[in-house]
Phi, psi and omega in degrees: 000321181297315178298317180292325180295315180291329176297308179302315183300315186275347175261354179298127181089353179277322177244140181290130177284138186296329180203159181232153172256155184246127173255149174241124182230145176264149170280164178287142183302132172233122181059038178082003185243142176226113179277147178257131186243136180258135182222139178271131181236115177285172181298320185293318181294319176299322178293324181290322175297320178292320183291331183291319183294318178298318180296321181298314181289329178287328178291326177289318178296314179296319179304307193265340178257357182231302184287320184294310174298327181296306185294327179297308185295324178295316178288328177297316179296321181294322182291322178292316181282345182056037181209138177237108176283167180292321183291315181294320177293327175295316177295328177288318177300317181292325177291321176295319176298323178297319181294313182296318178295323177297318179296315178301315180294329181291324176294316187287326176298311181304309180302312182290333176285315184293319186244054178294338178283351187249150171283095189265132174231123184265124182277162184294329178297326178294311178301317175297318179299314180299317184294315178297313181302309183290324185295314180293316187294315181283319179300311177300319184294311180296319178297316179295318180297316187292315181300310181297324183286336181283343178246333179232073186295328185292323184269003181288320179298313177296318178299317178295315183291319178304310181299317186289308183287335174300313181285328181296311188275346183305305177301323179295319184292318180292327180291319179296321182294324181290341180055039179274153175294159181294130183295124184248351191257020176296310179208130187286338183276350183273144172275183181298312179302314175300323181293317183297319179296314175303316185289327180293317181297320180291316180289335177289319175298314181300321175294316177297324176295312182290343172300328188249328183201172180291126176276115181294329177269111178268124182282134178222103190288335183273003177263144178303328177270359177062023180229136176272116187270352178280147178270104189258098176287328177301309182301320174302312179298314184297321183296316186284331180286319179292323178294323176289326178289320179294322176297315176298321177294314182295317177298326182291320174300318178294320178293328180286315190256013187293149185258189186287345181289344174259026185296324182263014178256129178282095191292316179299319182295319180296312178302317176298317177300313182294319174293324175295320178302311178299325180290324181294325178300316178297323180299313180293329172292324177296313178305317175304304183290334184276315189246325192253353178298136183287341181243028185293336181293336186269354178296140175282330167216155185280169181295327179294316178293325177295311180297319177301316176296325179293318178292330176289323181299314180297319177295325179293320180293314181290339178292134179294151183301154184295322186293324177295318183295315174303315179301315182294322180291323174298317179295317179299317181294317176299321177296318183290325176298315177299315175303312180299316183292326181288319176292323176296323177291327179294318183293313179302317181293320179296322182288332179282343180298321180293324180294323181288323174297317183298315182296320183295319178294322180295000000 
């Protein structure tokens, strides 16, 4: 692909192309109006766009199936050996940047896939927010996994398998619940077995991404494009809440069972820093969706409204039923009535005692 890209780039414009294709894109709405723009795309430009999309997808695959396990392993070795060499630190920084870049490309791909009809331009502030969001999220997640695995090696595999297979089977469960027909239009040359293998590889990548960070591209097997194009704030909120609880639990287990290699580490401060780092990732994510998202004008509801509705829903779930509350109030009222009735009888009996003593004396 690289050789073909350079060949097309340096030979573009020398020979007149036999035909061009016309693409139609909408501009972002301004004052409620959206204009449609037509653009001619030649063969060379179309091929370059295809290769650029392929490079973006390859960077995502390389980041989460290559750099993420590599960074986790290198940090684990550094923790056990209690030594960070210069070469190893350089490789870890490069791996972290590779993962962050892959997550950033995943966000941009998700935006362009969901809003394919619009001419999307991402501003530098949006890139900065995504970079900070993904850096804090991935760095804290990898550190938490390494700390937990360094003290409880036996339980590392169950934690990883539960996370991985949970995200791997989640799109398949939604697909089986929808009772949709098996997707046949992925590639005409593929058989049913080949299509199944492609879908399994897609969900494998989806699970690998969600092991370390939120996947901006949500897989939906019953959709023709295999991508969920709706903006689901509930799923986003549930993911980050569960991930925060999981990180806190793993850090608690590490704090309880930490060994002598952490003798000179201030454990409470490290736990606090990691939790604050994850909260910083969530903060940058909220800033991105609220202010810097290139298509925020197309949202049916903002991130603040979505989170508010999520919290209301969670409060409604946690709130006891109304009938139970009324029953409790009725029981309390009856108890108060019984107490008042018994106290009044006691007072009457006490008032009646002098009359009884007078009559006995008489």
